[in-house]
C-alpha atoms as one frame of an Amber mdcrd trajectory, in Angstrom:
protein
  -0.287  -0.002  -0.008   2.764   2.389   0.760   3.957   1.901  -2.873   0.530
   2.730  -4.202   0.325   5.987  -2.242   3.758   6.979  -3.721   2.792   6.206
  -7.275  -0.608   8.019  -6.575   1.448  11.310  -5.385   3.653  10.922  -8.356
   0.789  10.659 -10.952  -1.216  13.673  -9.394   2.082  15.750  -9.120   2.551
  15.088 -13.017  -1.176  15.397 -13.782  -2.022  18.410 -11.811   1.079  20.277
 -11.749   0.356  24.171 -12.506   1.702  25.542 -15.575   4.452  28.328 -15.992
   1.662  30.797 -17.159  -0.537  30.121 -13.923   2.620  30.196 -11.667   3.734
  33.531 -12.886  -0.048  34.927 -13.152  -0.483  34.002  -9.222   2.793  35.445
  -8.375   2.064  38.838 -10.171  -1.385  38.801  -8.583   0.037  38.096  -4.929
   2.477  41.380  -5.526  -0.221  43.531  -6.749  -2.283  42.567  -3.635   0.348
  43.342  -1.407   0.938  46.739  -2.999  -2.743  47.395  -2.831  -2.912  46.683
   0.847   0.179  48.897   1.725  -1.429  51.917  -0.284  -4.796  51.319   1.656
  -2.562  51.182   4.831  -1.526  54.723   3.783  -5.126  56.047   3.360  -6.022
  55.229  -0.148  -9.589  54.141  -0.924  -9.569  50.441  -2.313 -10.410  51.833
  -5.827  -7.741  54.432  -5.816  -5.143  52.056  -4.214  -5.801  49.281  -7.033
  -5.446  51.976  -9.784  -2.256  53.434  -7.953  -0.712  50.039  -7.645  -1.259
  49.261 -11.289   0.170  52.409 -12.284   3.196  51.936 -10.005   3.850  48.384
 -10.783   3.736  49.001 -14.749   2.225  47.039 -17.826   1.187  43.713 -16.091
   0.561  41.749 -19.266   4.259  42.561 -20.416   5.788  41.662 -17.223   3.650
  38.430 -17.300   4.712  37.683 -20.860   8.509  38.411 -20.001   8.510  36.295
 -16.808   6.940  33.432 -18.740   9.289  33.633 -21.357  12.326  33.534 -18.768
  10.646  30.910 -16.737  10.227  28.589 -19.684  13.696  29.200 -21.067  14.976
  28.292 -17.511  13.157  25.151 -17.271  14.208  23.951 -20.580  17.847  24.600
 -19.989  17.468  22.885 -16.758  15.889  19.825 -18.609  18.336  20.080 -21.378
  21.456  20.093 -19.023  19.908  17.119 -16.928  19.190  15.282 -20.051  22.978
  15.689 -21.332  24.201  14.826 -17.922  22.207  11.465 -18.009  23.262  10.775
 -21.556  26.812  11.255 -20.845  26.616   8.970 -17.738  24.722   6.368 -19.794
  27.305   6.407 -22.597  29.923   6.103 -20.121  28.147   3.112 -18.578  27.408
   1.638 -22.162  31.334   1.954 -22.822  32.554   0.726 -19.372  30.076  -2.463
 -19.760  31.389  -3.463 -23.082  34.640  -3.325 -21.925  34.062  -5.239 -18.889
  32.514  -8.112 -21.191  34.485  -8.307 -24.141  33.290 -11.808 -25.305  29.601
 -10.642 -25.353  30.609  -7.355 -26.989  32.483  -9.170 -29.664  29.762 -11.615
 -30.218  26.996  -8.977 -30.487  28.890  -6.799 -32.783  29.705  -9.598 -34.976
  26.087 -10.508 -35.130  25.030  -6.867 -35.986  27.933  -6.165 -38.448  26.752
  -9.278 -40.569  23.148  -8.421 -40.358  23.252  -4.610 -41.032  26.310  -5.187
 -43.587  24.097  -7.531 -45.667  20.979  -5.370 -45.338  23.031  -2.044 -46.368
  24.264  -4.058 -49.435  21.019  -5.132 -50.369  19.337  -1.591 -49.906  22.112
  -0.157 -52.063  20.864  -2.522 -54.932  17.141  -1.707 -54.275  18.099   2.038
 -54.165  19.898   1.898 -57.426  17.340  -0.112 -59.192  14.110   0.891 -57.756
  14.172   3.903 -55.228  16.443   6.237 -56.930  14.481   8.050 -59.386  15.838
   8.921 -62.967  17.964  12.137 -63.267  14.889  14.225 -64.833  12.530  16.702
 -63.542   9.129  14.907 -62.243  10.012  11.541 -63.697   6.853  10.326 -62.688
   5.059  12.304 -65.328   7.245  10.573 -67.857   6.124   7.177 -69.825   7.685
   5.246 -72.575   5.549   4.006 -75.473   5.506   1.623 -78.400   3.450  -0.048
 -80.956   2.002  -3.378 -80.390   1.999  -6.237 -82.461  -1.272  -8.257 -83.427
  -0.465 -10.564 -80.953  -0.304  -7.709 -78.280   3.763  -7.555 -77.925   5.570
  -4.519 -77.829   7.134  -3.433 -81.117   9.064  -0.485 -82.782   7.150   2.211
 -84.548   7.310   3.686 -88.156   7.775   7.054 -88.678   4.499   7.929 -90.299
   2.550   6.181 -87.661   4.669   8.151 -84.779   3.711  11.646 -86.631  -0.023
  10.357 -86.471   0.086   9.426 -82.983   2.069  12.517 -81.851  -0.643  14.517
 -83.442  -3.557  12.584 -82.045  -2.719  11.839 -78.636  -3.856  14.476 -76.349
  -2.911  13.390 -73.153   0.967  14.456 -73.443   2.345  17.727 -73.322   5.209
  16.345 -75.402   5.826  13.163 -77.336   9.423  12.463 -78.626  10.776   9.584
 -80.814  13.962   7.923 -80.724  16.071   5.275 -82.456  19.461   3.844 -81.520
  22.220   4.100 -84.033  25.843   3.040 -84.403  27.768   5.468 -86.416  31.451
   5.324 -87.410  33.589   8.171 -86.068  36.577   9.017 -88.246  39.483   9.750
 -85.953  43.257   9.932 -86.345  43.797   6.853 -84.649  41.222   5.075 -86.868
  37.716   4.585 -87.085  35.492   4.171 -83.857  32.087   3.133 -83.480  29.762
   5.169 -81.158  26.820   4.521 -79.354  24.181   7.217 -80.824  20.777   8.103
 -80.825  18.514   9.645 -83.581  15.878  11.265 -81.801  12.991  14.251 -82.320
  13.867  17.750 -81.354  11.143  17.468 -78.472  13.164  14.608 -76.698  15.102
  16.968 -74.575  12.173  19.199 -73.754  10.380  16.392 -72.654  12.811  14.865
 -70.576  13.394  18.483 -69.085  17.146  18.508 -69.600  18.873  21.606 -70.925
  22.430  21.480 -72.481  25.307  22.556 -70.423  26.905  24.090 -73.613  25.021
  25.473 -76.513  21.669  24.198 -77.697  19.697  21.202 -78.888  17.898  20.619
 -82.353  15.487  23.040 -83.602  12.251  21.968 -85.243  13.514  22.947 -88.694
  16.823  20.836 -88.237  14.517  17.865 -87.175  12.395  18.043 -90.556  12.686
  16.214 -93.594  14.839  18.311 -96.099  16.080  20.351 -93.256  19.824  20.559
 -92.241  19.921  17.400 -90.065  23.748  17.468 -90.076  24.040  18.596 -86.550
  24.890  16.757 -83.413  24.543  17.113 -79.512  27.464  15.384 -77.845  27.577
  13.978 -74.226  30.101  15.112 -71.515  32.253  12.034 -72.029  32.601  12.430
 -75.575  33.517  15.977 -75.123  36.086  14.979 -72.516  37.804  12.014 -74.626
  37.368  13.378 -78.168  37.767  17.196 -77.615  39.660  17.368 -74.268  37.039
  19.498 -72.756  37.785  22.301 -75.411  35.470  25.354 -74.571  35.215  26.232
 -78.143  33.806  22.710 -79.019  30.462  24.481 -80.740  32.908  25.454 -83.473
  34.012  22.122 -84.106  32.871  19.350 -86.282  32.466  15.360 -86.227  32.845
  13.071 -89.281  30.187  10.319 -88.768  29.920   7.774 -91.689  31.924  10.095
 -93.958  29.463  13.031 -93.432  30.132  16.142 -91.329  28.422  17.241 -88.562
  28.445  20.611 -86.624  28.598  20.236 -82.818  25.985  22.500 -81.486  25.456
  21.448 -77.814  27.023  19.338 -74.884  24.763  17.611 -72.434  25.405  17.805
 -68.585  27.482  15.370 -67.082  25.612  11.882 -66.441  23.133  12.415 -69.177
  23.010   9.294 -71.526  19.453   8.637 -72.537  18.267   6.032 -73.258  21.477
   4.367 -71.862  25.192   4.356 -72.718  24.535   6.941 -75.557  27.556   9.619
 -76.451  25.750  11.719 -79.127  22.399  12.532 -80.408  21.537  13.313 -84.029
  18.047  14.531 -85.629  15.638  11.908 -86.314  13.706  14.052 -88.923  10.747
  11.642 -89.414   9.283  11.364 -92.656   5.691  11.055 -93.105   5.799   9.591
 -96.606   8.198   6.598 -95.377   6.600   3.197 -95.485   4.246   2.477 -92.621
   5.295  -0.869 -92.428   8.819  -0.109 -91.829   8.929   0.140 -88.276  12.519
   1.383 -87.249  11.768   3.825 -84.398  12.722   2.198 -81.097  10.132   3.795
 -78.836   8.731   7.046 -77.915   8.928   9.054 -74.504   6.246  11.062 -73.545
   5.467  13.790 -70.609   2.139  13.693 -69.234  -0.250  16.790 -69.823  -1.365
  18.410 -66.310  -4.212  16.346 -64.725  -3.487  13.327 -67.222  -2.451   9.804
 -65.893  -0.627   7.056 -67.382  -3.419   4.994 -67.859  -5.244   7.749 -69.696
  -2.333   8.421 -71.706  -2.206   4.640 -72.765  -5.661   4.435 -73.581  -5.154
   7.599 -75.762  -2.370   6.015 -77.799  -4.678   2.792 -78.183  -7.293   4.923
 -79.655  -5.145   6.503 -82.126  -3.590   3.334 -82.891  -7.084   1.916 -83.748
  -8.057   4.537 -85.900  -4.695   4.121 -87.825  -5.789   0.483 -88.215  -8.850
   1.627 -89.836  -7.281   4.150 -92.110  -4.270   1.985 -93.287  -5.455  -1.487
 -93.109  -2.680  -2.788 -95.143   0.010  -2.001 -92.815  -1.883  -1.309 -89.455
  -4.761  -3.767 -89.064  -4.574  -5.366 -85.856  -1.452  -3.290 -84.572  -2.010
  -1.064 -81.462  -0.059   1.084 -78.991   0.486   0.996 -75.519   2.377   3.141
 -72.725   4.131   2.267 -69.347   5.802   4.255 -66.622   9.237   5.572 -67.536
  11.024   3.316 -65.006  10.229   0.280 -66.935  12.944   1.291 -69.568  15.441
   0.687 -66.788  13.709  -2.198 -64.591  11.435  -4.696 -66.156   8.910  -6.775
 -64.301  11.388  -9.496 -63.747  14.048  -7.452 -62.370  11.276  -5.691 -60.018
  10.215  -9.063 -58.794  13.941  -9.986 -57.894  14.608  -6.720 -56.099  11.425
  -6.940 -54.488  12.215 -10.395 -53.029  15.655  -9.184 -51.716  13.984  -6.301
 -49.765  11.829  -8.895 -47.840  14.989 -10.929 -47.118  16.526  -7.720 -45.776
  13.507  -7.313 -43.321  14.029 -11.005 -42.324  17.696 -10.658 -41.746  17.644
  -7.459 -39.927  14.875  -8.972 -37.886  17.059 -12.186 -37.122  19.961 -10.006
 -36.073  17.717  -8.179 -33.665  16.346 -11.677 -32.286  20.079 -12.791 -31.688
  21.417  -9.786 -29.924  18.245  -9.545 -28.087  18.800 -13.277 -26.738  22.317
 -12.383 -25.690  21.144  -9.489 -23.864  18.579 -11.522 -21.997  21.264 -14.172
 -21.585  23.407 -11.757 -19.458  20.443 -10.096 -17.911  20.668 -12.059 -14.746
  24.083 -10.564 -14.232  22.873  -7.299 -14.307  19.800  -7.578 -12.185  21.588
  -7.029  -8.615  23.609  -3.890  -9.883  20.418  -2.454 -11.271  18.304  -3.293
  -8.213  20.805  -1.541  -6.180  20.522   1.645  -8.572  16.913   1.497  -8.170
  17.238   1.327  -4.367  19.226   4.621  -4.590  16.434   6.239  -6.369  16.627
   5.635  -9.951  13.083   5.243 -11.633  11.905   2.381 -14.002  12.215   4.927
 -16.899  15.761   6.101 -15.964  16.834   2.510 -15.979  15.278   1.676 -19.202
  16.627   4.546 -20.879  20.351   3.523 -19.873  19.692   0.093 -20.983  18.592
   1.381 -24.395  21.415   3.525 -24.656  23.746   0.682 -24.086  21.773  -1.007
 -26.804  21.846   1.938 -29.451  25.880   1.999 -28.679  26.165  -1.611 -29.427
  24.016  -0.996 -32.610  26.101   1.870 -33.717  29.445  -0.310 -33.238  27.887
  -2.978 -35.265  26.521  -0.709 -37.731  29.882   0.765 -38.478  31.491  -2.636
 -39.003  28.655  -3.611 -41.122  29.215  -0.623 -43.471  32.923  -1.521 -43.762
  31.794  -4.941 -44.810  29.399  -3.553 -47.053  31.814  -1.247 -48.478  34.106
  -4.311 -48.997  31.329  -6.563 -50.791  30.239  -3.771 -53.126  32.781  -4.199
 -56.002  31.966  -7.712 -56.212  28.280  -6.818 -56.565  29.062  -3.803 -58.872
  31.295  -6.139 -61.197  28.543  -9.111 -61.103  25.499  -7.068 -61.597  26.483
  -4.048 -63.849  26.085  -6.247 -66.876  22.586  -6.949 -66.029  21.585  -3.655
 -64.534  23.353  -0.600 -65.752  22.580   1.483 -62.881  24.593  -0.881 -60.486
  27.683   0.664 -62.251  27.533   3.701 -59.697  26.758   1.290 -56.641  28.759
   2.489 -53.704  28.426   3.705 -50.198  27.227   7.136 -50.140  25.262   9.419
 -48.000  21.825   7.447 -48.808  23.267   4.168 -47.631  25.201   5.553 -44.504
  21.788   7.442 -43.691  19.965   3.824 -44.193  22.575   2.102 -42.089  22.204
   4.753 -39.452  18.705   4.355 -39.023  18.713   0.741 -39.207  21.180   0.969
 -36.292  18.955   2.889 -34.079  15.737   1.064 -35.125  17.634  -2.175 -34.289
  19.048  -0.939 -31.055  15.740   0.178 -30.016  14.332  -3.011 -31.227  16.582
  -5.644 -29.858  17.081  -3.522 -26.398  13.562  -2.868 -25.579  12.396  -6.141
 -24.341  15.373  -7.081 -22.080  15.492  -3.085 -20.954  12.040  -3.450 -19.815
  12.311  -6.823 -18.237  15.334  -5.773 -16.258  13.756  -2.436 -15.210  10.609
  -4.651 -14.213  12.692  -7.006 -12.262  14.802  -4.292 -10.552  11.622  -2.380
  -9.485  10.909  -1.835  -5.581   7.735  -3.683  -5.461   8.317  -5.986  -2.310
   7.825  -9.391  -1.866  10.023 -12.552  -2.782  10.893 -10.649  -6.117  12.085
  -7.214  -7.501  14.430  -4.884  -5.513  13.973  -6.393  -1.965  14.015 -10.155
  -3.305  17.320  -9.197  -4.841  18.984  -7.182  -2.180  17.973 -10.140   0.586
  18.950 -13.094  -1.673  21.859 -11.611  -3.286  21.321 -13.804  -6.028  20.087
 -13.271  -9.591  16.351 -13.871  -9.824  14.866 -13.443 -13.135  14.409 -16.456
 -15.221  14.703 -15.659 -18.952  15.664 -18.841 -20.066  12.362 -19.427 -21.839
  12.363 -16.374 -23.489  15.808 -16.653 -24.702  15.121 -19.976 -26.005  12.122
 -18.899 -27.953  14.222 -16.213 -29.479  16.836 -18.993 -30.433  14.089 -21.104
 -32.142  12.853 -17.930 -33.891  16.561 -17.208 -35.265  16.841 -20.703 -36.507
  13.575 -20.597 -38.098  14.378 -17.503 -40.008  17.813 -18.776 -41.080  16.008
 -21.925 -42.499  13.562 -19.967 -44.326  16.419 -17.786 -45.917  18.765 -20.880
 -46.387  15.786 -22.447 -48.379  15.461 -19.374 -50.676  19.145 -19.215 -51.089
  19.202 -23.160 -51.887  16.343 -22.864 -54.436  17.966 -19.759 -56.021  21.542
 -21.322 -56.298  20.072 -24.554 -57.534  18.354 -22.678 -60.190  21.282 -20.851
 -61.217  23.391 -24.282 -61.548  20.917 -25.557 -63.791  20.591 -22.415 -65.818
  24.519 -22.666 -66.267  23.906 -26.309 -67.485  21.224 -25.600 -69.791  21.482
 -26.793 -73.369  21.623 -23.413 -75.362  21.310 -25.127 -78.629  24.423 -23.615
 -79.941  28.099 -24.067 -79.116  29.622 -20.712 -77.716  33.199 -22.035 -77.064
  35.897 -20.786 -79.359  33.665 -18.308 -81.277  34.570 -14.751 -81.477  31.813
 -12.138 -82.091  31.829  -8.365 -83.262  29.286  -5.951 -84.578  29.326  -3.962
 -87.657  26.940  -0.961 -88.730  27.058  -0.192 -92.589  26.312   3.474 -93.102
  22.939   3.924 -94.876  24.495   6.699 -97.222  27.256   4.438 -98.671  25.553
   1.085 -98.552  22.244   0.293-100.348  20.683  -2.976-100.227  23.018  -4.384
-103.110  25.986  -3.346-101.691  25.341  -4.638 -98.106  24.805  -8.049 -99.759
  27.972  -7.971-101.817  29.906  -6.793 -98.514  28.558  -9.424 -96.559  29.457
 -12.405 -98.941  32.886 -10.885 -99.253  33.528 -10.285 -95.618  32.547 -14.078
 -94.856  35.238 -15.267 -97.449  37.843 -13.231 -96.044  36.992 -14.418 -92.501
  37.317 -17.841 -93.577  40.765 -17.187 -94.787  42.293 -16.234 -91.622  44.695
 -18.774 -90.365  43.165 -20.634 -87.225  39.671 -19.932 -88.305  37.343 -22.908
 -89.228  34.379 -21.421 -90.381  32.769 -17.996 -90.178  29.266 -16.447 -90.723
  27.328 -13.218 -90.147  23.885 -12.343 -88.694  21.793  -9.370 -87.761  21.864
 -10.010 -84.129  24.042 -12.280 -82.350  22.743 -14.939 -80.198  22.117 -13.269
 -76.392  23.065  -9.837 -77.718  20.040  -8.211 -76.004  18.048  -7.442 -79.170
  15.631  -9.041 -81.406  13.666  -8.805 -84.687  10.180 -10.388 -84.984   7.475
 -10.819 -87.796   4.119 -12.244 -87.676   3.715 -15.267 -89.766   0.953 -18.218
 -90.713   1.090 -21.476 -92.769   0.418 -20.258 -96.376  -2.108 -23.222 -96.773
  -4.069 -22.071 -93.385  -3.753 -18.134 -94.003  -5.847 -16.580 -91.382  -8.582
 -14.117 -92.475  -6.809 -11.145 -90.522  -3.364 -10.497 -89.538  -4.164 -10.373
 -85.877  -4.411 -13.945 -85.911  -0.906 -14.645 -86.923   1.667 -16.044 -84.577
   4.865 -14.078 -83.881   8.326 -15.688 -84.728  11.671 -14.091 -84.128  13.786
 -13.754 -87.542  17.307 -13.601 -88.505  19.201 -12.790 -91.718  22.317 -15.274
 -91.463  24.863 -15.981 -94.107  26.064 -19.420 -95.402  28.406 -20.675 -92.512
  26.388 -19.251 -89.753  24.841 -22.656 -88.649  28.074 -24.505 -88.898  30.136
 -21.880 -86.895  27.556 -22.082 -84.083  27.033 -25.695 -84.219  23.238 -25.493
 -84.741  22.217 -28.810 -86.170  20.218 -29.472 -89.293  17.367 -31.684 -88.638
  15.546 -31.836 -92.054  15.801 -30.243 -95.577  19.112 -28.084 -96.390  20.746
 -24.898 -95.264  21.309 -21.849 -97.560  23.419 -22.130-100.564  25.044 -20.338
-102.980  22.071 -19.992-105.073  19.693 -18.621-102.620  20.604 -14.767-104.112
  17.993 -11.954-104.362  17.293 -12.950-108.080  16.017 -16.340-106.688  12.769
 -17.235-105.070  12.990 -16.152-101.408  13.473 -19.061 -98.738  13.511 -19.543
 -95.317  15.138 -22.069 -92.783  12.958 -22.541 -89.448  13.623 -24.066 -86.105
  11.882 -27.143 -84.572   9.964 -24.962 -82.364   8.366 -23.236 -85.409   7.845
 -26.347 -87.143   5.973 -28.151 -84.236   3.644 -24.789 -84.150   2.920 -24.458
 -87.806   2.909 -28.097 -89.189   2.633 -30.280 -85.970   2.155 -33.512 -87.698
   4.094 -33.008 -91.045   7.363 -32.209 -92.364   7.296 -28.537 -93.164  10.087
 -28.476 -95.739   8.646 -27.501 -99.036   5.508 -25.617 -97.410   5.346 -21.985
 -97.645   5.073 -19.420 -94.886   3.145 -16.123 -95.120   4.635 -13.103 -93.344
   2.802 -10.294 -91.760   3.909  -7.943 -94.675   2.164 -10.246 -97.219   5.372
 -11.893 -98.666   5.596 -15.611 -98.914   8.604 -17.582 -98.412   9.346 -21.429
 -99.070  10.606 -23.467 -96.305  14.030 -25.366 -97.349  15.101 -26.647 -93.653
  14.552 -27.016 -89.959  17.219 -26.674 -87.767  17.740 -27.117 -83.864  16.198
 -24.754 -81.293  18.513 -22.185 -80.021  17.939 -19.748 -76.988  18.699 -16.492
 -78.872  16.719 -14.226 -76.516  17.175 -15.542 -72.922  19.074 -18.313 -71.581
  16.143 -18.812 -68.731  13.380 -19.189 -71.266  12.110 -21.722 -73.915  13.448
 -21.045 -77.320  11.321 -18.801 -79.423   9.833 -19.862 -82.841  12.472 -18.533
 -85.218  12.705 -18.042 -88.923  16.213 -17.458 -90.482  16.461 -15.726 -93.951
  19.471 -15.720 -96.401  21.784 -12.806 -95.864  22.169 -12.898 -99.731  18.674
 -11.984-100.243  17.633 -10.095 -97.136  20.825  -8.074 -96.219  20.748  -6.246
 -92.999  23.198  -3.003 -92.638  23.804  -3.735 -88.833  25.432  -7.191 -88.770
  27.295  -9.466 -86.160  30.145 -11.476 -87.192  30.554 -15.189 -85.790  34.002
 -16.617 -86.137  35.084 -20.137 -84.850  38.771 -20.779 -84.089  40.983 -23.606
 -83.209  42.423 -21.540 -80.281  41.576 -18.852 -78.079  38.964 -16.611 -80.077
  40.651 -13.308 -78.648  43.841 -14.292 -80.608  41.945 -13.856 -83.862  40.581
 -10.404 -83.236  43.564  -8.150 -84.782  43.157 -10.574 -87.911  39.280  -9.859
 -88.003  39.781  -6.253 -87.720  42.226  -6.353 -90.552  39.815  -8.328 -92.967
  37.009  -5.549 -92.263  39.499  -2.917 -93.127  40.495  -4.535 -96.231  36.827
  -4.013 -97.488  36.131  -0.534 -95.878  38.992   1.080 -93.856  36.420   3.430
 -92.230  34.205   0.668 -90.506  35.204  -0.242 -87.029  34.347  -3.464 -85.535
  32.684  -3.188 -82.117  31.983  -5.367 -79.134  34.959  -7.741 -80.405  34.470
 -10.460 -77.555  34.156 -14.170 -77.365  30.399 -15.522 -77.494  30.916 -17.159
 -74.132  30.908 -13.273 -72.903  27.498 -12.706 -74.090  26.359 -15.922 -72.667
  27.651 -14.738 -69.502  26.007 -11.240 -69.677  22.776 -12.845 -70.379  22.928
 -14.609 -67.040  23.931 -11.671 -65.183  20.365 -10.931 -63.738  20.074 -14.386
 -62.150  23.831 -14.383 -61.118  23.358 -11.119 -59.322  20.402 -12.678 -57.598
  22.438 -15.777 -56.675  25.118 -13.824 -55.306  22.838 -11.893 -53.181  21.132
 -14.777 -51.879  24.484 -16.211 -51.349  25.178 -13.425 -49.019  22.056 -13.644
 -47.365  22.466 -17.427 -46.761  26.110 -16.835 -45.220  24.896 -14.072 -43.078
  21.725 -16.119 -41.868  23.941 -19.366 -41.300  26.670 -17.271 -39.487  23.662
 -15.319 -37.212  22.344 -18.640 -36.350  25.689 -20.288 -35.491  26.559 -17.142
 -33.340  23.135 -16.977 -31.882  23.431 -20.638 -30.647  26.915 -20.418 -29.491
  26.161 -17.303 -27.510  23.086 -18.712 -25.744  24.641 -21.969 -24.980  27.890
 -20.405 -23.710  25.917 -17.961 -21.331  23.456 -20.960 -20.271  26.514 -22.595
 -19.201  27.720 -19.725 -17.211  24.392 -19.473 -15.446  24.161 -22.885 -14.699
  27.812 -23.127 -13.503  27.055 -23.640  -9.686  24.270 -26.543 -10.689  26.823
 -28.212 -13.063  29.452 -28.015 -10.344  27.286 -29.753  -7.947  26.328 -32.477
 -10.355  30.082 -33.202 -11.145  31.007 -33.052  -7.476  28.001 -35.559  -6.705
  29.538 -37.890  -9.380  28.158 -37.102 -12.758  30.490 -38.011 -15.471  31.517
 -35.260 -18.090  30.243 -37.137 -20.945  26.796 -36.712 -19.397  27.407 -32.936
 -19.135  28.317 -32.682 -22.705  25.251 -34.723 -23.639  23.092 -32.407 -21.879
  24.352 -29.160 -23.059  24.641 -30.467 -26.658  21.506 -31.976 -26.489  19.680
 -28.759 -25.502  21.292 -26.944 -28.329  20.131 -29.406 -30.977  16.581 -29.747
 -29.452  16.185 -25.755 -30.141  17.768 -25.848 -33.460  15.497 -28.844 -34.250
  12.459 -26.872 -33.179  13.531 -23.723 -35.137  14.431 -25.746 -38.261  10.783
 -27.549 -38.135   9.070 -24.161 -37.911  11.517 -22.822 -40.670  10.878 -25.592
 -43.004   7.027 -25.449 -42.344   7.029 -21.735 -43.219   9.310 -21.956 -46.135
   7.165 -24.766 -47.633   4.207 -22.484 -47.504   5.865 -19.328 -48.641   8.541
 -20.331 -51.139   5.948 -20.179 -53.922   6.732 -16.512 -54.221  10.214 -17.413
 -55.860   8.353 -19.254 -58.583   9.027 -16.472 -61.004  12.775 -16.194 -60.713
  13.466 -20.053 -60.300  14.525 -22.079 -63.208  13.863 -25.796 -63.742  13.608
 -25.927 -59.739  10.050 -26.307 -58.079   9.668 -24.114 -54.858   9.380 -27.199
 -52.723  12.264 -28.936 -54.000  12.820 -31.952 -51.501  16.426 -31.982 -52.154
  16.957 -28.321 -51.085  14.658 -28.705 -47.966  16.776 -31.715 -46.678  19.978
 -30.281 -47.446  19.088 -27.124 -45.400  18.001 -29.261 -42.678  21.289 -31.534
 -42.164  23.367 -28.094 -42.715  21.654 -26.465 -39.883  21.667 -29.257 -37.539
  25.204 -29.522 -38.174  26.192 -26.110 -37.442  24.002 -26.112 -34.218  26.030
 -29.154 -33.112  29.313 -27.496 -33.679  28.039 -24.232 -32.079  26.956 -26.241
 -29.059  30.106 -28.355 -28.734  32.834 -25.881 -27.708  30.627 -24.394 -24.763
  29.434 -28.239 -23.798  33.093 -29.284 -23.551  33.826 -26.186 -21.590  31.213
 -27.202 -19.093  32.540 -30.717 -18.569  35.781 -29.415 -17.839  34.701 -27.176
 -14.826  36.337 -27.947 -11.326  33.640 -28.916  -8.811  35.571 -27.273  -5.895
  36.416 -24.049  -7.453  32.880 -23.506  -8.631  31.355 -24.331  -5.345  33.634
 -22.179  -3.586  33.010 -19.090  -6.125  29.518 -19.388  -5.452
């Protein structure tokens, strides 16, 4: 009851304490009253005394306001001084506690460093890929658009269609088109292929970026028949080619043999749509063929009040109208638009990153659980000291604040170590992921990551410290009876039994580790199968490189002639066994597609056609890549432009179009209306993605359908890189102004194609390692502190004749029981939840029994190892020393 009265007085003092304004008002009223009494005593009437007192006292309201301000300022200073003094004391206490218990500090800091380090790395990836907006004003008002095939797939646009869509779409304040190019820059060191974009003049206005020097295109320079020989260059090209010459606006560039005037330099970092070094006018022609779709995409800025959904619907309506007006080329074709970020982050990449963010939360939770279990494990050793502190007048809130300060200090030290680990891991992540996600090239520890790490430190410090702090403060509270302050002081022993709570936390930690290890195992197994997948071609000892023939110097006839001559010269290089060309190399991050149907079953409308990829290939291409001929024949010397046009198809297309018959000799009708005779069937090859089934594919003869942008494929007897110089000489012998770009082994393209899965596997491996380490540290810490707390019990058992082997078995069994319960719970949750990984797995089921079994064995083995050391230490205790110490 005395305690209840004390609490009631404290509550009343807090709830009914008068405010500063009330106190000042009462004090001034008292002084005025005393002055009035003095004046009445001197002979004034009460009214005269009141007036004289106020006149003599001065402006009461001003004096009251001044006094209130001074009083509040004094109270604030007093509270701040007291708070700073307590904080300094708490910080000194926290550092002293860590120095007095170095083993505990080391285990806790290592746990936090692993958890926060891994979380910082993954947040950096998510920040670079998803959270950091593109460097344009109001990027959420930008959309990316394109035409869609009759089958609904995104496709490029024709110039007349773009002009009509731009004129009819009303939900945009601006709509710009762009198409990537690869011009040859003539330099004193020889030709150099550049990454370029031909864009309409509205592009820079739509993106909201002004040049750092000069200007961008005008409408007149972007019109058919205008002076289109102007160029805007990037900051990197200005630096590399012009040494940042301030008079660059008076300089010129020789691109594909044409002189261009430099009119502007864009700011550093601007490279839309990615890796671009210069921009030229697109100058769309309204009289160009509508079926010749060569514009990559459009980018638009939404009009005020318009939404992305409304803009997409606007484009679709305009495309439907064009289909009615131009049925020969536009029937069934549509248009669509998506948020601008999809230019950088596709749906699959977004799914991967969001999955990683979920794993970040699990990892931080696991770190919190482990450190909380460590704090609870040593809670008993602190209770007597805290009880004494409470007896000397420290309230519960004061004790909680002190313990939370210790937790936050521990978290900050662990966070600093975690940031150091993250900084060490980022070069590996950067080198692995930049090929898949160009935005990861700038991944590094910056203020955003440091801010995240600091926020995570503070949050985790409070989360893992709050429960132990409240428990200790409650146990040390002066509440009488056998427990609390009086119980501690009377017994001199530790009284709080936290073993159940600690055990529950370790079970939760192991369960979380199981979930994360199962996810990592599934992703790792998926990646291993991805590396072993049959690509349908042999990439070993094949050299690839790209060439872009300038349209001004190479018409269709010259393109075909150059292709044939180049293949002959490549075959003549010593060490080359075969050579060929194609418009797009396998897995080169590009595609060309065409609607098709069997000619004998031609649908009534083009929107009922299927879609197939197509490639223009030379003779020798299939032999170079090792793509097998299954039926019919391959292209020969007679398949030239003057002969009937023929095609070779892959097995997938044959099974779709002619499922129960041999397609050789049949004809296929294309979306353009052209009919081609099938002369052969080859094996399926994964030309677009490694982790998807081979697409239906048609191959055209390069001697019939030449393509100005071509890839070389050269098979060598030795290392492909050794033939690079000879390949360049062969190209230069035909055209000295043609550079060969991206000269690399085909295996490098295969590696780049698996970059996203490799990045996912690497990050999950980081998670798995961190989770395994946290589980091992947590179990080791728990068993170690359990042994310390049970020292007297174990000493008594040894003194009574217990054999050390029995002690080892008991301690080891306790750790394995906790681990077994955690593994069982983790397996159950993982079995129910790993279906979320289905979209990023390859040829692995989310419930793969081998993965679940392997994780179970691994975690139980780690639990046994983590429990063995403290178990052996317990068995070697000296009973006499132990009992005397107690």
